[in-house]
MARKOL-142594 format. One line per field, with one value per residue: z, y, x of N, C-alpha, C in turn; residue number from 0; residue in one letter. Coordinates in Angstrom, 3 decimals. Atoms other than C-alpha are relative to their C-alpha. Example, Ala and Ser with C-alpha at 12.3 -4.5 7.8 and 13.67 -1.06 7.14 Angstrom:
// residues 2
n_Z = [0.000;-0.060] $
n_Y = [-1.190;-1.190] $
n_X = [0.890;-0.820] $
ca_Z = [7.800;7.140] $
ca_Y = [-4.500;-1.060] $
ca_X = [12.300;13.670] $
c_Z = [0.000;0.730] $
c_Y = [1.200;1.090] $
c_X = [0.900;-0.770] $
pos = [0;1] $
code = [a;s] $
***
This chain:
// residues 192
n_Z = [0.863;1.325;0.027;-1.429;0.447;1.580;-0.905;-0.028;0.961;0.801;-0.995;-0.448;1.318;0.260;1.422;-0.669;1.302;1.432;0.648;0.445;1.268;0.966;0.037;0.876;0.860;-0.261;-0.867;-0.696;-0.823;0.477;-1.549;-0.532;0.436;-0.179;-1.928;-0.832;0.417;0.186;1.342;0.526;0.648;0.995;0.602;0.700;-1.243;-1.124;0.274;-0.094;-1.439;-1.203;1.104;-0.276;-1.537;-0.317;-0.563;0.571;0.191;-0.370;-0.426;-0.048;0.598;-0.931;0.763;-0.783;-0.179;1.502;0.692;-1.160;0.298;1.317;-1.734;-0.309;1.058;0.500;-1.254;-0.082;1.281;-0.773;-1.345;0.915;1.096;-0.988;-0.974;1.266;0.412;-1.290;-0.097;1.084;-0.038;-1.310;0.111;1.083;-0.995;-0.741;1.322;0.612;-1.489;0.004;1.222;-0.558;0.518;-0.013;0.613;-0.514;0.797;-0.625;0.526;0.464;1.052;0.570;-0.025;-0.771;0.225;-1.192;0.632;-0.421;1.014;-0.141;-0.978;0.657;-1.446;-1.324;-0.451;-0.189;-0.876;-0.894;-1.145;0.218;1.303;-0.176;0.206;1.838;0.867;-0.439;0.590;1.508;-0.768;-0.155;0.504;1.343;-0.748;0.464;2.047;0.819;-0.985;-0.165;1.345;-0.270;-0.971;-2.098;-0.941;-0.387;-0.195;0.424;1.307;-0.369;-0.587;0.807;0.361;-0.819;0.237;2.062;0.523;-0.738;-0.044;1.437;-0.315;-0.425;0.922;0.952;-0.075;-0.851;1.124;0.453;-1.056;-0.045;1.595;0.259;-0.908;0.300;1.350;-0.849;-1.153;1.274;0.688;-0.752;0.446;1.891;1.101;0.940;0.913;1.623] $
n_Y = [0.840;0.242;1.509;-0.347;-0.818;1.076;0.755;-0.578;-0.893;1.018;0.758;-0.960;0.002;1.313;0.881;0.980;-0.112;-0.055;-1.212;-1.299;0.018;-0.250;-0.962;-0.347;0.229;0.974;1.087;-0.743;0.112;-1.240;-1.110;0.893;0.039;-1.280;-0.099;0.668;-0.318;0.702;-0.513;-1.579;-0.323;-0.303;-1.534;-0.648;0.738;-0.463;-1.314;0.417;0.406;-1.683;-0.808;0.196;-1.043;-1.276;-0.891;-0.351;0.749;-0.152;0.683;1.758;0.417;-1.170;0.103;0.934;1.126;0.436;0.136;1.262;1.324;0.120;0.408;0.672;0.865;1.308;0.973;1.289;0.463;1.075;1.027;0.738;0.322;0.766;1.246;0.497;0.256;1.006;0.727;0.838;0.346;1.465;1.604;0.455;0.124;1.269;0.947;0.510;0.477;1.889;0.688;0.604;-1.115;0.129;1.091;0.578;0.367;0.638;-0.529;-0.021;0.386;1.568;-0.024;0.455;1.296;-0.745;-1.035;-0.812;-0.098;-1.650;-0.716;-1.816;-1.519;0.242;1.279;0.290;-0.690;0.256;-0.681;-1.287;0.366;-0.369;-1.327;-0.203;0.022;-1.373;-1.816;0.142;0.389;-1.660;-0.507;0.765;-0.096;-1.087;-0.873;0.916;-0.931;-1.236;-0.186;-0.508;-1.118;0.519;-0.521;-1.429;-0.586;-0.846;0.149;-0.312;0.948;0.918;-0.194;-0.019;1.389;0.850;-0.755;0.689;1.667;0.692;-0.188;1.360;1.055;-0.411;0.171;1.198;1.210;0.288;0.766;2.033;0.768;0.318;1.122;1.625;0.191;0.165;1.428;1.764;0.565;0.976;1.115;0.344;-0.520;-0.673;0.214;0.091] $
n_X = [-0.887;0.798;0.319;0.464;1.047;0.541;0.940;0.869;1.404;1.170;1.462;0.934;0.779;0.651;-0.265;-0.420;-0.783;0.631;0.693;-0.816;-0.687;0.886;0.515;-0.674;0.107;-0.948;0.868;-0.304;-1.522;-1.123;0.410;-1.098;-1.686;-0.119;0.017;-1.311;-1.445;-1.266;-0.019;0.918;0.809;-0.494;0.723;0.899;0.946;0.659;0.888;2.051;0.068;-0.119;1.044;1.518;0.125;-0.214;-0.846;-0.748;-1.363;-1.227;0.636;-1.118;-1.308;-0.755;-1.902;-0.839;0.541;-0.089;-1.702;-0.535;0.173;-0.742;-0.892;0.573;0.495;-1.700;-0.532;0.321;-0.474;-1.212;-0.306;0.787;-1.005;-0.893;-0.209;0.416;-1.354;-0.725;0.218;-0.453;-1.514;0.111;0.784;-1.023;-1.275;-0.122;-0.334;-1.790;-0.237;0.144;-0.582;-1.438;-0.931;-1.312;0.138;-0.676;-0.959;-1.005;-1.212;-1.657;0.289;0.249;1.035;0.489;0.807;1.726;-0.193;0.860;0.586;0.202;0.688;0.418;-0.891;1.107;-0.139;-1.196;0.760;1.142;0.723;0.773;1.022;1.667;0.589;-0.194;1.179;1.237;-0.286;-0.049;1.643;0.773;-0.189;1.005;1.027;-0.768;-0.078;2.008;0.336;-0.188;0.012;1.603;0.204;0.664;0.051;0.842;-1.071;-0.585;-1.054;-1.347;-0.524;0.341;-1.052;-0.910;0.019;-0.625;-1.026;-1.109;-0.601;-0.524;-1.515;-0.834;-0.508;-1.394;-1.193;0.022;-0.375;-1.686;0.012;-0.287;-0.167;-1.097;-0.609;0.696;-0.991;-1.764;0.706;-0.262;-1.482;-0.640;0.597;0.243;1.189;-0.741;0.562;-0.540] $
ca_Z = [52.486;49.165;50.615;53.762;51.965;48.465;51.464;53.141;50.598;49.166;52.462;53.376;49.809;50.787;47.662;48.223;45.857;43.697;43.142;42.598;40.567;38.255;38.269;37.048;35.052;36.968;38.714;41.865;43.525;41.268;44.241;46.455;45.414;45.720;49.547;50.657;49.335;47.133;43.926;42.644;40.628;36.505;35.315;33.564;36.982;39.065;37.045;37.110;40.686;41.943;38.342;40.750;44.421;43.537;44.496;43.394;42.735;45.105;47.676;47.363;45.847;49.111;47.401;50.530;51.326;47.716;47.502;51.259;49.315;46.396;49.030;50.317;47.290;46.194;49.337;49.559;45.559;47.049;50.690;47.659;45.381;48.553;50.634;46.566;46.343;50.256;49.437;46.653;48.141;51.725;49.382;47.200;50.159;51.776;48.138;47.761;52.087;51.692;48.092;48.719;47.561;49.139;47.578;49.152;47.874;48.473;49.316;48.610;45.346;45.576;45.885;48.727;49.942;52.675;50.547;51.712;50.715;49.379;52.199;52.357;54.502;56.537;57.199;58.209;60.360;62.206;65.306;63.974;60.972;62.787;63.678;59.712;58.851;61.113;60.015;56.322;57.225;59.385;56.861;54.258;56.468;56.962;53.169;52.212;55.075;54.474;50.784;51.509;54.111;57.332;59.737;61.415;62.291;61.235;57.364;58.445;61.379;58.714;56.576;59.018;59.597;55.882;55.632;58.991;58.769;54.683;55.567;58.584;56.050;53.749;55.929;57.975;54.015;53.517;56.834;56.887;52.875;54.119;57.310;56.051;52.827;55.667;58.266;54.285;53.154;56.757;55.861;52.596;51.118;48.576;46.665;43.454] $
ca_Y = [-168.353;-169.145;-172.897;-171.555;-168.391;-171.064;-173.628;-170.488;-168.942;-172.387;-173.356;-169.992;-170.320;-174.080;-175.407;-179.074;-179.396;-180.898;-178.051;-175.510;-177.611;-178.023;-174.713;-173.615;-176.288;-178.512;-181.590;-181.885;-183.460;-180.332;-178.119;-181.087;-180.240;-176.664;-176.738;-179.113;-176.642;-179.014;-176.738;-173.161;-172.705;-171.582;-167.711;-168.460;-171.063;-168.672;-165.393;-168.182;-168.724;-164.216;-163.828;-166.419;-165.227;-162.072;-160.933;-159.701;-161.717;-159.736;-160.981;-165.055;-164.618;-161.852;-161.753;-162.782;-165.756;-166.660;-166.739;-168.902;-171.213;-171.644;-172.579;-174.814;-176.419;-176.816;-178.585;-180.878;-181.798;-182.528;-184.176;-186.084;-186.791;-187.999;-190.102;-192.067;-192.135;-193.873;-196.025;-197.591;-197.545;-199.259;-201.849;-202.247;-202.094;-205.166;-207.162;-207.158;-207.436;-211.297;-211.738;-214.011;-212.010;-213.847;-216.852;-219.473;-219.394;-221.629;-219.920;-222.103;-223.243;-227.063;-227.849;-228.536;-231.789;-229.146;-226.940;-223.759;-222.345;-218.247;-215.855;-212.505;-208.954;-210.531;-213.547;-212.414;-209.659;-211.740;-210.737;-207.277;-208.302;-208.032;-204.508;-203.612;-205.475;-202.598;-199.724;-200.484;-201.949;-198.226;-196.441;-197.860;-197.709;-194.057;-192.932;-194.948;-193.023;-189.803;-189.748;-190.888;-188.464;-191.221;-189.200;-186.421;-184.777;-181.311;-181.326;-180.092;-182.325;-185.384;-184.060;-183.879;-187.198;-188.759;-186.613;-188.467;-191.998;-191.995;-190.638;-193.279;-196.040;-194.753;-194.579;-198.505;-200.188;-198.555;-199.370;-202.983;-203.369;-202.852;-204.667;-207.870;-207.378;-207.350;-210.242;-212.570;-212.098;-213.055;-215.763;-216.758;-215.387;-213.088;-211.021;-212.002] $
ca_X = [-0.863;-2.733;-3.602;-5.003;-7.044;-8.313;-9.444;-11.476;-13.350;-14.420;-15.797;-17.510;-19.089;-20.470;-18.777;-16.704;-13.687;-15.362;-17.696;-15.403;-13.174;-16.401;-16.852;-13.596;-13.152;-10.545;-10.451;-10.953;-7.367;-5.823;-8.061;-6.125;-3.045;-3.738;-5.119;-2.573;0.201;1.784;1.098;-0.278;-2.840;-2.081;-3.079;-5.699;-7.383;-6.525;-7.977;-11.744;-10.658;-10.709;-13.541;-15.936;-15.103;-14.854;-11.691;-8.466;-4.996;-3.193;-5.691;-4.768;-1.342;0.313;4.149;5.837;3.676;3.651;7.407;7.684;5.163;7.156;10.215;8.302;6.980;11.055;11.954;9.496;10.447;13.902;12.965;10.642;13.620;16.534;13.570;12.969;16.790;16.721;14.382;15.738;19.655;18.081;16.292;19.625;22.156;20.216;20.150;24.244;24.262;22.653;24.637;27.301;29.871;32.831;33.890;36.340;40.351;42.953;46.084;48.352;47.035;46.475;42.668;41.233;39.168;36.448;34.646;33.440;30.524;30.129;29.248;27.517;28.820;25.457;27.506;31.211;29.065;26.794;26.592;25.723;23.866;20.442;21.167;22.262;19.336;17.010;18.766;18.103;13.893;13.329;15.327;13.195;10.144;11.063;11.069;7.316;6.197;7.449;6.686;2.710;2.851;1.592;3.502;2.181;5.345;6.079;7.845;10.377;11.294;9.997;12.941;15.454;15.054;15.253;17.935;19.677;19.097;19.683;23.100;23.518;22.634;25.119;27.306;26.592;26.662;30.083;30.746;30.025;31.046;34.508;35.016;32.750;35.319;39.132;36.969;36.660;40.455;41.787;39.582;40.421;37.760;38.159;35.992;34.793] $
c_Z = [-0.996;0.314;0.786;-0.696;-1.315;1.233;0.820;-0.771;-0.961;1.205;0.813;-0.772;-0.002;-0.840;1.199;-1.334;-1.112;-0.690;-0.787;-1.062;-1.474;-0.589;-0.339;-0.934;0.021;1.002;1.943;1.427;-0.538;1.331;1.034;0.145;0.776;1.882;0.571;0.206;-0.894;-1.603;-0.319;-1.511;-1.624;-0.144;-0.259;1.592;0.841;-0.706;0.563;1.449;0.890;-1.334;1.133;1.226;0.165;0.153;-0.457;0.330;1.202;1.346;0.294;-0.557;1.401;-0.242;1.051;0.668;-1.794;-0.585;1.039;-1.174;-0.887;0.910;0.152;-0.401;0.194;1.543;-0.006;-1.537;0.885;1.032;-0.924;-0.644;1.319;0.635;-1.561;-0.091;1.435;-0.663;-1.299;0.603;1.395;-1.047;-0.921;1.260;1.307;-0.794;0.509;1.585;-0.337;-0.959;0.996;-0.825;-0.091;-0.424;0.849;-0.532;0.649;0.304;-0.408;-1.726;0.068;0.663;1.759;0.801;0.982;-1.685;0.924;-1.063;-0.323;1.010;-0.144;1.413;0.704;1.401;0.730;1.056;0.890;1.308;-0.425;-0.777;0.279;0.537;-1.802;-0.237;0.104;0.020;-0.770;0.136;0.765;-0.759;-1.518;0.292;0.405;-1.058;-0.321;1.045;-0.193;-1.397;0.039;0.940;1.479;1.105;0.549;0.979;-0.756;-1.435;-0.011;0.787;-1.154;-0.704;0.220;0.045;-1.386;0.131;1.547;-0.041;-1.217;0.519;0.902;-0.577;-0.882;0.448;1.059;-1.630;-0.131;0.746;0.002;-1.422;0.643;1.419;-0.271;-1.431;1.206;0.813;-1.162;-0.254;1.557;0.065;-0.917;-0.774;-0.332;-1.162;-1.438;-1.154] $
c_Y = [-0.318;-0.846;0.298;1.092;-1.258;-1.353;1.426;0.031;-1.347;-1.055;1.057;-0.158;-1.206;-0.471;-1.064;0.451;-0.461;0.720;0.939;-0.356;-0.276;1.795;0.982;-0.506;-0.829;-1.326;0.540;-0.519;1.201;1.118;-0.774;0.398;1.626;0.274;-0.796;0.717;-0.925;0.540;1.562;-0.893;0.622;1.078;-0.234;-0.927;1.106;1.587;-0.819;-0.113;1.550;0.270;-0.753;0.464;1.112;1.030;0.257;-0.492;0.289;-0.487;-2.271;0.448;1.612;-0.793;-0.888;-1.783;-0.693;-1.096;-1.571;-1.384;-0.807;-0.443;-1.023;-1.266;-1.143;-0.742;-1.103;-1.176;-0.287;-0.775;-1.298;-1.289;-1.067;-1.119;-0.844;-0.691;-0.997;-1.095;-1.186;0.203;-0.896;-1.423;-0.731;-0.674;-1.695;-0.835;-0.540;-0.078;-1.378;-0.688;-0.841;0.077;-0.840;-1.710;-0.625;0.183;-0.580;0.825;-0.565;-0.609;-1.389;-0.347;-1.172;-0.658;0.311;0.963;0.709;0.711;1.591;0.356;1.465;0.596;-0.810;-1.086;0.385;1.582;-0.311;0.232;1.445;0.302;0.650;1.914;1.434;0.296;0.923;1.098;0.128;0.056;1.497;0.937;0.392;0.533;1.427;1.026;-0.190;1.060;1.782;0.299;-0.761;0.325;-1.703;0.622;0.656;0.881;1.356;-0.011;-0.222;-1.279;-1.379;0.339;-0.303;-1.729;-1.052;0.367;-1.053;-1.879;-0.494;0.512;-1.324;-1.423;0.174;-1.062;-1.775;-0.400;0.389;-0.884;-1.723;-0.839;0.022;-0.530;-1.250;-0.123;-0.874;-0.825;-1.098;-0.164;-0.169;-1.116;-0.661;0.513;1.598;0.359;0.258;0.317] $
c_X = [-1.153;-0.650;-1.103;-1.015;-1.239;-1.041;-1.376;-0.829;-1.084;-1.100;-0.552;-0.754;-0.871;0.599;1.126;0.691;-0.504;-1.135;0.395;0.893;-0.776;-0.480;1.356;0.942;1.695;-0.546;-0.086;1.215;1.123;-0.619;0.358;0.879;-0.033;0.344;0.564;1.132;0.741;0.015;-0.762;-0.762;0.868;-0.617;-1.039;-0.958;0.029;-0.461;-1.435;0.211;-0.512;-1.672;-1.490;0.359;0.264;0.671;0.921;1.266;0.729;-0.508;0.130;1.302;1.216;1.299;0.165;-0.593;-0.389;1.754;0.485;-1.034;0.593;1.060;-0.549;-0.246;1.650;0.585;-0.531;0.147;1.764;0.417;-0.876;1.192;1.032;-1.207;-0.273;1.332;0.857;-0.638;0.728;1.225;-0.130;-0.428;1.767;1.671;-0.606;-0.038;1.299;0.094;-0.437;0.372;1.463;0.710;1.173;-0.016;1.943;1.807;1.313;0.474;1.473;0.147;0.113;-1.894;0.054;-1.315;-1.216;-0.051;-0.854;-0.917;0.303;-0.733;0.175;0.138;-1.008;0.936;1.578;-0.553;-1.164;-0.205;-1.038;-1.142;-1.781;-0.582;0.172;-1.376;-0.896;0.040;-0.267;-1.572;0.504;0.487;-1.330;-1.583;-0.559;-0.726;-1.085;0.048;0.186;-1.058;-1.728;-0.351;-0.866;0.764;-0.562;0.554;-0.406;0.956;1.254;1.224;0.363;1.598;1.094;0.292;0.352;1.121;1.844;0.562;-0.265;1.096;0.384;-0.771;1.266;0.773;0.274;0.105;1.250;1.177;0.420;0.533;1.906;0.495;0.089;1.795;2.208;-0.410;0.449;1.256;-0.151;-0.366;0.224;-0.987;-0.235;-1.601;-0.534;-1.140] $
pos = [0;1;2;3;4;5;6;7;8;9;10;11;12;13;14;15;16;17;18;19;20;21;22;23;24;25;26;27;28;29;30;31;32;33;34;35;36;37;38;39;40;41;42;43;44;45;46;47;48;49;50;51;52;53;54;55;56;57;58;59;60;61;62;63;64;65;66;67;68;69;70;71;72;73;74;75;76;77;78;79;80;81;82;83;84;85;86;87;88;89;90;91;92;93;94;95;96;97;98;99;100;101;102;103;104;105;106;107;108;109;110;111;112;113;114;115;116;117;118;119;120;121;122;123;124;125;126;127;128;129;130;131;132;133;134;135;136;137;138;139;140;141;142;143;144;145;146;147;148;149;150;151;152;153;154;155;156;157;158;159;160;161;162;163;164;165;166;167;168;169;170;171;172;173;174;175;176;177;178;179;180;181;182;183;184;185;186;187;188;189;190;191] $
code = [x;x;x;x;x;x;x;x;x;x;x;x;x;x;x;x;x;x;x;x;x;x;x;x;x;x;x;x;x;x;x;x;x;x;x;x;x;x;x;x;x;x;x;x;x;x;x;x;x;x;x;x;x;x;x;x;x;x;x;x;x;x;x;x;x;x;x;x;x;x;x;x;x;x;x;x;x;x;x;x;x;x;x;x;x;x;x;x;x;x;x;x;x;x;x;x;x;x;x;x;x;x;x;x;x;x;x;x;x;x;x;x;x;x;x;x;x;x;x;x;x;x;x;x;x;x;x;x;x;x;x;x;x;x;x;x;x;x;x;x;x;x;x;x;x;x;x;x;x;x;x;x;x;x;x;x;x;x;x;x;x;x;x;x;x;x;x;x;x;x;x;x;x;x;x;x;x;x;x;x;x;x;x;x;x;x;x;x;x;x;x;x] $
***
C-alpha cells in the first residue's frame, strides 16, 4: 500500500516526516496524513516523491492497492460523518430527555389547588432513566473515541460498533419518548 511504501522509503533514507516535507515542499502533517492512510498526494507531490527517491509512480501506486486505499478513505469519511451525527444525536437526546416537556392538565377544566410541576421523559421512566443515560453517554464516548482514534481495535470493528450504538441510541430515544408520552398522558400530563 502507498502509506507503507512511503514510510519504508522515508525511514530507509533516514528522513523524518519534517525532512521529507521540506524536500517536496509540503507540511509534516501532510506526510503524516499520507503515512496513516488518510489521504493521497497530489500529482505534483507524487512526481516530487518519485524524483527524490528515484522510483516509478507504479512502484508507489499499485493500482489494486490504490483502489483499496481510496475505498478505505471513503469508508472512513462516511464513518466519521456517522460518528459526528451520533455525537450530536446523543447530546440532543440527553437534553430533550431532561427537559420538562410534560405539563399537568386538569381534565375537568377546574383549577386545581394542587400544583404539579412539569416532568421530563426521565421522570416518567424513572426506574430506567439511568440505563438510558448510560446508553446515551456510552454512545457519546464511543463516537468521540472513534473520531479521535483513541480505540486500538481495527477500524472495521470500530465502524460496526459505531453503527450498532448509534442505532441503539436512536431506538432507545424513540421508544422512551413514546413510552414516556403514554405514561404521562395516563396521569394527565400532556406534551406542550
